[in-house]
mmCIF file as Biopython writes it, N, C-alpha, C and O atoms, coordinates in Angstrom:
data_model
#
loop_
_atom_site.group_PDB
_atom_site.id
_atom_site.type_symbol
_atom_site.label_atom_id
_atom_site.label_alt_id
_atom_site.label_comp_id
_atom_site.label_asym_id
_atom_site.label_entity_id
_atom_site.label_seq_id
_atom_site.pdbx_PDB_ins_code
_atom_site.Cartn_x
_atom_site.Cartn_y
_atom_site.Cartn_z
_atom_site.occupancy
_atom_site.B_iso_or_equiv
_atom_site.auth_seq_id
_atom_site.auth_asym_id
_atom_site.pdbx_PDB_model_num
ATOM 1   N N  . UNK A ? 1  ? 130.199 104.379 119.269 1.0 0.0 1  A 1 
ATOM 2   C CA . UNK A ? 1  ? 131.418 104.041 119.966 1.0 0.0 1  A 1 
ATOM 3   C C  . UNK A ? 1  ? 132.519 104.968 119.486 1.0 0.0 1  A 1 
ATOM 4   O O  . UNK A ? 1  ? 132.632 105.270 118.298 1.0 0.0 1  A 1 
ATOM 5   N N  . UNK A ? 2  ? 133.298 105.397 120.403 1.0 0.0 2  A 1 
ATOM 6   C CA . UNK A ? 2  ? 134.439 106.232 120.049 1.0 0.0 2  A 1 
ATOM 7   C C  . UNK A ? 2  ? 135.639 105.726 120.829 1.0 0.0 2  A 1 
ATOM 8   O O  . UNK A ? 2  ? 135.876 106.139 121.964 1.0 0.0 2  A 1 
ATOM 9   N N  . UNK A ? 3  ? 136.382 104.838 120.217 1.0 0.0 3  A 1 
ATOM 10  C CA . UNK A ? 3  ? 137.515 104.294 120.932 1.0 0.0 3  A 1 
ATOM 11  C C  . UNK A ? 3  ? 138.413 103.497 120.023 1.0 0.0 3  A 1 
ATOM 12  O O  . UNK A ? 3  ? 138.150 103.332 118.832 1.0 0.0 3  A 1 
ATOM 13  N N  . UNK A ? 4  ? 139.484 103.006 120.620 1.0 0.0 4  A 1 
ATOM 14  C CA . UNK A ? 4  ? 140.465 102.246 119.870 1.0 0.0 4  A 1 
ATOM 15  C C  . UNK A ? 4  ? 141.132 101.249 120.805 1.0 0.0 4  A 1 
ATOM 16  O O  . UNK A ? 4  ? 141.235 101.478 122.010 1.0 0.0 4  A 1 
ATOM 17  N N  . UNK A ? 5  ? 141.581 100.147 120.233 1.0 0.0 5  A 1 
ATOM 18  C CA . UNK A ? 5  ? 142.387 99.196  120.995 1.0 0.0 5  A 1 
ATOM 19  C C  . UNK A ? 5  ? 143.841 99.603  120.865 1.0 0.0 5  A 1 
ATOM 20  O O  . UNK A ? 5  ? 144.354 99.778  119.760 1.0 0.0 5  A 1 
ATOM 21  N N  . UNK A ? 6  ? 144.497 99.753  122.000 1.0 0.0 6  A 1 
ATOM 22  C CA . UNK A ? 6  ? 145.903 100.145 122.035 1.0 0.0 6  A 1 
ATOM 23  C C  . UNK A ? 6  ? 146.652 99.081  122.813 1.0 0.0 6  A 1 
ATOM 24  O O  . UNK A ? 6  ? 146.197 98.650  123.872 1.0 0.0 6  A 1 
ATOM 25  N N  . UNK A ? 7  ? 147.802 98.649  122.296 1.0 0.0 7  A 1 
ATOM 26  C CA . UNK A ? 7  ? 148.601 97.657  123.003 1.0 0.0 7  A 1 
ATOM 27  C C  . UNK A ? 7  ? 149.566 98.364  123.955 1.0 0.0 7  A 1 
ATOM 28  O O  . UNK A ? 7  ? 150.426 99.135  123.530 1.0 0.0 7  A 1 
ATOM 29  N N  . UNK A ? 8  ? 149.406 98.087  125.250 1.0 0.0 8  A 1 
ATOM 30  C CA . UNK A ? 8  ? 150.269 98.677  126.269 1.0 0.0 8  A 1 
ATOM 31  C C  . UNK A ? 8  ? 151.195 97.605  126.836 1.0 0.0 8  A 1 
ATOM 32  O O  . UNK A ? 8  ? 150.755 96.501  127.159 1.0 0.0 8  A 1 
ATOM 33  N N  . UNK A ? 9  ? 152.451 97.931  126.951 1.0 0.0 9  A 1 
ATOM 34  C CA . UNK A ? 9  ? 153.431 96.989  127.477 1.0 0.0 9  A 1 
ATOM 35  C C  . UNK A ? 9  ? 153.014 96.549  128.884 1.0 0.0 9  A 1 
ATOM 36  O O  . UNK A ? 9  ? 152.757 97.380  129.755 1.0 0.0 9  A 1 
ATOM 37  N N  . UNK A ? 10 ? 152.951 95.248  129.087 1.0 0.0 10 A 1 
ATOM 38  C CA . UNK A ? 10 ? 152.597 94.696  130.381 1.0 0.0 10 A 1 
ATOM 39  C C  . UNK A ? 10 ? 151.106 94.617  130.648 1.0 0.0 10 A 1 
ATOM 40  O O  . UNK A ? 10 ? 150.688 94.013  131.636 1.0 0.0 10 A 1 
ATOM 41  N N  . UNK A ? 11 ? 150.287 95.222  129.776 1.0 0.0 11 A 1 
ATOM 42  C CA . UNK A ? 11 ? 148.834 95.203  129.973 1.0 0.0 11 A 1 
ATOM 43  C C  . UNK A ? 11 ? 148.085 94.578  128.810 1.0 0.0 11 A 1 
ATOM 44  O O  . UNK A ? 11 ? 146.898 94.276  128.940 1.0 0.0 11 A 1 
ATOM 45  N N  . UNK A ? 12 ? 148.736 94.379  127.690 1.0 0.0 12 A 1 
ATOM 46  C CA . UNK A ? 12 ? 148.067 93.823  126.519 1.0 0.0 12 A 1 
ATOM 47  C C  . UNK A ? 12 ? 147.213 94.867  125.828 1.0 0.0 12 A 1 
ATOM 48  O O  . UNK A ? 12 ? 147.524 96.057  125.864 1.0 0.0 12 A 1 
ATOM 49  N N  . UNK A ? 13 ? 146.120 94.414  125.190 1.0 0.0 13 A 1 
ATOM 50  C CA . UNK A ? 13 ? 145.235 95.324  124.485 1.0 0.0 13 A 1 
ATOM 51  C C  . UNK A ? 13 ? 144.290 96.005  125.462 1.0 0.0 13 A 1 
ATOM 52  O O  . UNK A ? 13 ? 143.643 95.349  126.278 1.0 0.0 13 A 1 
ATOM 53  N N  . UNK A ? 14 ? 144.219 97.322  125.372 1.0 0.0 14 A 1 
ATOM 54  C CA . UNK A ? 14 ? 143.378 98.120  126.260 1.0 0.0 14 A 1 
ATOM 55  C C  . UNK A ? 14 ? 142.505 99.019  125.393 1.0 0.0 14 A 1 
ATOM 56  O O  . UNK A ? 14 ? 142.995 99.660  124.463 1.0 0.0 14 A 1 
ATOM 57  N N  . UNK A ? 15 ? 141.202 99.064  125.703 1.0 0.0 15 A 1 
ATOM 58  C CA . UNK A ? 15 ? 140.281 99.920  124.965 1.0 0.0 15 A 1 
ATOM 59  C C  . UNK A ? 15 ? 140.307 101.313 125.571 1.0 0.0 15 A 1 
ATOM 60  O O  . UNK A ? 15 ? 140.177 101.469 126.785 1.0 0.0 15 A 1 
ATOM 61  N N  . UNK A ? 16 ? 140.474 102.321 124.734 1.0 0.0 16 A 1 
ATOM 62  C CA . UNK A ? 16 ? 140.499 103.695 125.217 1.0 0.0 16 A 1 
ATOM 63  C C  . UNK A ? 16 ? 140.191 104.654 124.087 1.0 0.0 16 A 1 
ATOM 64  O O  . UNK A ? 16 ? 139.865 104.234 122.976 1.0 0.0 16 A 1 
ATOM 65  N N  . UNK A ? 17 ? 140.294 105.933 124.368 1.0 0.0 17 A 1 
ATOM 66  C CA . UNK A ? 17 ? 140.003 106.925 123.329 1.0 0.0 17 A 1 
ATOM 67  C C  . UNK A ? 17 ? 141.065 106.895 122.241 1.0 0.0 17 A 1 
ATOM 68  O O  . UNK A ? 17 ? 142.207 106.519 122.505 1.0 0.0 17 A 1 
ATOM 69  N N  . UNK A ? 18 ? 140.705 107.289 121.010 1.0 0.0 18 A 1 
ATOM 70  C CA . UNK A ? 18 ? 141.705 107.361 119.951 1.0 0.0 18 A 1 
ATOM 71  C C  . UNK A ? 18 ? 142.760 108.412 120.272 1.0 0.0 18 A 1 
ATOM 72  O O  . UNK A ? 18 ? 142.513 109.335 121.048 1.0 0.0 18 A 1 
ATOM 73  N N  . UNK A ? 19 ? 143.914 108.269 119.682 1.0 0.0 19 A 1 
ATOM 74  C CA . UNK A ? 19 ? 145.015 109.194 119.959 1.0 0.0 19 A 1 
ATOM 75  C C  . UNK A ? 19 ? 144.731 110.599 119.415 1.0 0.0 19 A 1 
ATOM 76  O O  . UNK A ? 19 ? 145.134 111.590 120.023 1.0 0.0 19 A 1 
ATOM 77  N N  . UNK A ? 20 ? 144.048 110.685 118.288 1.0 0.0 20 A 1 
ATOM 78  C CA . UNK A ? 20 ? 143.808 111.987 117.652 1.0 0.0 20 A 1 
ATOM 79  C C  . UNK A ? 20 ? 142.342 112.140 117.268 1.0 0.0 20 A 1 
ATOM 80  O O  . UNK A ? 20 ? 141.666 111.163 116.945 1.0 0.0 20 A 1 
ATOM 81  N N  . UNK A ? 21 ? 141.863 113.373 117.308 1.0 0.0 21 A 1 
ATOM 82  C CA . UNK A ? 21 ? 140.472 113.630 116.901 1.0 0.0 21 A 1 
ATOM 83  C C  . UNK A ? 21 ? 140.248 113.224 115.446 1.0 0.0 21 A 1 
ATOM 84  O O  . UNK A ? 21 ? 139.134 112.854 115.073 1.0 0.0 21 A 1 
ATOM 85  N N  . UNK A ? 22 ? 141.287 113.290 114.627 1.0 0.0 22 A 1 
ATOM 86  C CA . UNK A ? 22 ? 141.169 112.919 113.220 1.0 0.0 22 A 1 
ATOM 87  C C  . UNK A ? 22 ? 140.843 111.440 113.056 1.0 0.0 22 A 1 
ATOM 88  O O  . UNK A ? 22 ? 140.403 111.019 111.986 1.0 0.0 22 A 1 
ATOM 89  N N  . UNK A ? 23 ? 141.053 110.652 114.097 1.0 0.0 23 A 1 
ATOM 90  C CA . UNK A ? 23 ? 140.771 109.220 114.035 1.0 0.0 23 A 1 
ATOM 91  C C  . UNK A ? 23 ? 139.289 108.895 114.224 1.0 0.0 23 A 1 
ATOM 92  O O  . UNK A ? 23 ? 138.862 107.772 113.955 1.0 0.0 23 A 1 
ATOM 93  N N  . UNK A ? 24 ? 138.507 109.866 114.682 1.0 0.0 24 A 1 
ATOM 94  C CA . UNK A ? 24 ? 137.077 109.631 114.899 1.0 0.0 24 A 1 
ATOM 95  C C  . UNK A ? 24 ? 136.360 109.507 113.562 1.0 0.0 24 A 1 
ATOM 96  O O  . UNK A ? 24 ? 136.615 110.279 112.638 1.0 0.0 24 A 1 
ATOM 97  N N  . UNK A ? 25 ? 135.469 108.540 113.465 1.0 0.0 25 A 1 
ATOM 98  C CA . UNK A ? 25 ? 134.701 108.305 112.246 1.0 0.0 25 A 1 
ATOM 99  C C  . UNK A ? 25 ? 133.233 108.139 112.601 1.0 0.0 25 A 1 
ATOM 100 O O  . UNK A ? 25 ? 132.901 107.687 113.697 1.0 0.0 25 A 1 
ATOM 101 N N  . UNK A ? 26 ? 132.364 108.501 111.682 1.0 0.0 26 A 1 
ATOM 102 C CA . UNK A ? 26 ? 130.938 108.261 111.815 1.0 0.0 26 A 1 
ATOM 103 C C  . UNK A ? 26 ? 130.558 107.221 110.774 1.0 0.0 26 A 1 
ATOM 104 O O  . UNK A ? 26 ? 130.834 107.392 109.587 1.0 0.0 26 A 1 
ATOM 105 N N  . UNK A ? 27 ? 129.926 106.149 111.220 1.0 0.0 27 A 1 
ATOM 106 C CA . UNK A ? 27 ? 129.512 105.085 110.315 1.0 0.0 27 A 1 
ATOM 107 C C  . UNK A ? 27 ? 128.000 104.941 110.362 1.0 0.0 27 A 1 
ATOM 108 O O  . UNK A ? 27 ? 127.405 104.891 111.438 1.0 0.0 27 A 1 
ATOM 109 N N  . UNK A ? 28 ? 127.387 104.876 109.199 1.0 0.0 28 A 1 
ATOM 110 C CA . UNK A ? 28 ? 125.944 104.660 109.115 1.0 0.0 28 A 1 
ATOM 111 C C  . UNK A ? 28 ? 125.675 103.158 109.138 1.0 0.0 28 A 1 
ATOM 112 O O  . UNK A ? 28 ? 126.316 102.392 108.419 1.0 0.0 28 A 1 
ATOM 113 N N  . UNK A ? 29 ? 124.721 102.746 109.973 1.0 0.0 29 A 1 
ATOM 114 C CA . UNK A ? 29 ? 124.335 101.336 110.050 1.0 0.0 29 A 1 
ATOM 115 C C  . UNK A ? 29 ? 122.905 101.196 109.556 1.0 0.0 29 A 1 
ATOM 116 O O  . UNK A ? 29 ? 122.067 102.053 109.836 1.0 0.0 29 A 1 
ATOM 117 N N  . UNK A ? 30 ? 122.618 100.126 108.824 1.0 0.0 30 A 1 
ATOM 118 C CA . UNK A ? 30 ? 121.260 99.916  108.352 1.0 0.0 30 A 1 
ATOM 119 C C  . UNK A ? 30 ? 120.283 99.792  109.523 1.0 0.0 30 A 1 
ATOM 120 O O  . UNK A ? 30 ? 120.584 99.149  110.528 1.0 0.0 30 A 1 
ATOM 121 N N  . UNK A ? 31 ? 119.114 100.411 109.380 1.0 0.0 31 A 1 
ATOM 122 C CA . UNK A ? 31 ? 118.091 100.372 110.434 1.0 0.0 31 A 1 
ATOM 123 C C  . UNK A ? 31 ? 117.679 98.931  110.750 1.0 0.0 31 A 1 
ATOM 124 O O  . UNK A ? 31 ? 117.261 98.641  111.871 1.0 0.0 31 A 1 
ATOM 125 N N  . UNK A ? 32 ? 117.792 98.038  109.781 1.0 0.0 32 A 1 
ATOM 126 C CA . UNK A ? 32 ? 117.385 96.642  109.975 1.0 0.0 32 A 1 
ATOM 127 C C  . UNK A ? 32 ? 118.210 95.927  111.047 1.0 0.0 32 A 1 
ATOM 128 O O  . UNK A ? 32 ? 117.718 94.978  111.658 1.0 0.0 32 A 1 
ATOM 129 N N  . UNK A ? 33 ? 119.443 96.355  111.287 1.0 0.0 33 A 1 
ATOM 130 C CA . UNK A ? 33 ? 120.270 95.667  112.288 1.0 0.0 33 A 1 
ATOM 131 C C  . UNK A ? 33 ? 120.233 96.347  113.654 1.0 0.0 33 A 1 
ATOM 132 O O  . UNK A ? 33 ? 120.837 95.858  114.609 1.0 0.0 33 A 1 
ATOM 133 N N  . UNK A ? 34 ? 119.526 97.475  113.749 1.0 0.0 34 A 1 
ATOM 134 C CA . UNK A ? 34 ? 119.457 98.191  115.020 1.0 0.0 34 A 1 
ATOM 135 C C  . UNK A ? 34 ? 118.977 97.318  116.170 1.0 0.0 34 A 1 
ATOM 136 O O  . UNK A ? 34 ? 119.601 97.339  117.231 1.0 0.0 34 A 1 
ATOM 137 N N  . UNK A ? 35 ? 117.889 96.544  116.012 1.0 0.0 35 A 1 
ATOM 138 C CA . UNK A ? 35 ? 117.428 95.710  117.135 1.0 0.0 35 A 1 
ATOM 139 C C  . UNK A ? 35 ? 118.484 94.713  117.616 1.0 0.0 35 A 1 
ATOM 140 O O  . UNK A ? 35 ? 118.583 94.443  118.813 1.0 0.0 35 A 1 
ATOM 141 N N  . UNK A ? 36 ? 119.254 94.180  116.709 1.0 0.0 36 A 1 
ATOM 142 C CA . UNK A ? 36 ? 120.297 93.211  117.075 1.0 0.0 36 A 1 
ATOM 143 C C  . UNK A ? 36 ? 121.379 93.904  117.906 1.0 0.0 36 A 1 
ATOM 144 O O  . UNK A ? 36 ? 121.852 93.351  118.899 1.0 0.0 36 A 1 
ATOM 145 N N  . UNK A ? 37 ? 121.762 95.093  117.507 1.0 0.0 37 A 1 
ATOM 146 C CA . UNK A ? 37 ? 122.794 95.830  118.228 1.0 0.0 37 A 1 
ATOM 147 C C  . UNK A ? 37 ? 122.298 96.240  119.606 1.0 0.0 37 A 1 
ATOM 148 O O  . UNK A ? 37 ? 123.025 96.111  120.591 1.0 0.0 37 A 1 
ATOM 149 N N  . UNK A ? 38 ? 121.059 96.736  119.686 1.0 0.0 38 A 1 
ATOM 150 C CA . UNK A ? 38 ? 120.488 97.133  120.973 1.0 0.0 38 A 1 
ATOM 151 C C  . UNK A ? 38 ? 120.428 95.930  121.922 1.0 0.0 38 A 1 
ATOM 152 O O  . UNK A ? 38 ? 120.770 96.042  123.099 1.0 0.0 38 A 1 
ATOM 153 N N  . UNK A ? 39 ? 119.997 94.798  121.407 1.0 0.0 39 A 1 
ATOM 154 C CA . UNK A ? 39 ? 119.927 93.582  122.243 1.0 0.0 39 A 1 
ATOM 155 C C  . UNK A ? 39 ? 121.321 93.206  122.733 1.0 0.0 39 A 1 
ATOM 156 O O  . UNK A ? 39 ? 121.495 92.878  123.907 1.0 0.0 39 A 1 
ATOM 157 N N  . UNK A ? 40 ? 122.297 93.249  121.863 1.0 0.0 40 A 1 
ATOM 158 C CA . UNK A ? 40 ? 123.665 92.894  122.237 1.0 0.0 40 A 1 
ATOM 159 C C  . UNK A ? 40 ? 124.207 93.829  123.323 1.0 0.0 40 A 1 
ATOM 160 O O  . UNK A ? 40 ? 124.844 93.376  124.273 1.0 0.0 40 A 1 
ATOM 161 N N  . UNK A ? 41 ? 123.955 95.123  123.181 1.0 0.0 41 A 1 
ATOM 162 C CA . UNK A ? 41 ? 124.499 96.093  124.130 1.0 0.0 41 A 1 
ATOM 163 C C  . UNK A ? 41 ? 123.800 96.045  125.490 1.0 0.0 41 A 1 
ATOM 164 O O  . UNK A ? 41 ? 124.359 96.518  126.479 1.0 0.0 41 A 1 
ATOM 165 N N  . UNK A ? 42 ? 122.602 95.488  125.559 1.0 0.0 42 A 1 
ATOM 166 C CA . UNK A ? 42 ? 121.898 95.406  126.843 1.0 0.0 42 A 1 
ATOM 167 C C  . UNK A ? 42 ? 122.285 94.165  127.632 1.0 0.0 42 A 1 
ATOM 168 O O  . UNK A ? 42 ? 121.872 94.009  128.781 1.0 0.0 42 A 1 
ATOM 169 N N  . UNK A ? 43 ? 123.065 93.291  127.036 1.0 0.0 43 A 1 
ATOM 170 C CA . UNK A ? 43 ? 123.496 92.063  127.741 1.0 0.0 43 A 1 
ATOM 171 C C  . UNK A ? 43 ? 124.628 92.349  128.677 1.0 0.0 43 A 1 
ATOM 172 O O  . UNK A ? 43 ? 125.116 91.441  129.350 1.0 0.0 43 A 1 
#
């Protein structure tokens, strides 16, 4: 995922790209939780 929640006046919280490339992060997730994430994303 590459995004951020931004609060826009009159629209509330909106998911969109981060404001700066420096805001992008890579996070390692344990292989044991991969099936749970895949199942969640297919719903």
